C-alpha angles and dihedrals in degrees: 000000000000123000094260093055091047092054091047093053092044092053090049096047093046094049094047088045089060096037098051099053088039091056088048090052093050087056102038102034102022087242128212096006089061087070091070091059126093112282090245090057092049094049091046094049091046091052090051091054093064129184092334093061091046091051092048091055087051092053090046089058101039105038094070089067094103086066090063090059092044091051089052096047096043091048092051092050093049099047093096088055101056139009090223096063098086097057094038089057092051090049091050094050092048090050091053095046095049090050090052091049090051092050095048089066085079090058102040108023111024096056090062094047091048091050093049088047093051099044099033135091123246094285093050090049091052091048092048091049091050092048092049092053090051096046093042092050095049103032097033108027103032101030108027105029106025106034094023096050097036091052090045090052092049090052093045095052095043096046092042090055093047098049095043090048089054090048092243094133135028119262091246090062092049091050088056089053095053090044095052089046094056094046092044089053091054088061088071088076090072089058092055090045086068090067105021116062116233094007106164113254138186104204097200095052095091095048097044093041094048092044092050088048092055091045088053091049091051092045090051091050093049088048094055092047098046103039134062097236113146118229 
């Protein structure tokens, strides 16, 4: 299998590895809408999910790893075509890693808080709620959703521009990349709304933006596999 096909398959596997557990979480945990509920409701529902929910969160964080390899291989192959590829690749990898770290809080931190909330008295419940808010704001909002998504958007716009300028993808695919970037960026408003009262928010921006990003990744992978473009 040549490098182009390897990159294509890695993108497809990584994107599906993210999309499948994400879909399961929307069904079993009402994610991401559950995050707009009271902390007590979140911790109770998480505790009710048991080990299968913890494992699903771990898979959600880990199964995107093939994309890290794809980012690196694609970046290395494109370095002769643009001076910006090297730093864009680093930005993209940092974006993916920080999102993984943010997601892993649901596997290694939230279960403890949920257990303490479920088993504890009123004081223990209050402490668990406070700790959840701190962990969620730092691991989720700052790392996973702010830094992770912003860096991913920068990578997407930059790489999309480079590969379309070098005629490696059709313009329709590049348009999807730009569209997903704009919508994904609008999802940042929801993060600012956690600290700024009445900040305008489009609730669907995160879901639509991330879904279009994954579709772009899969389409890019298929394009690399099925066409004779030379990287």
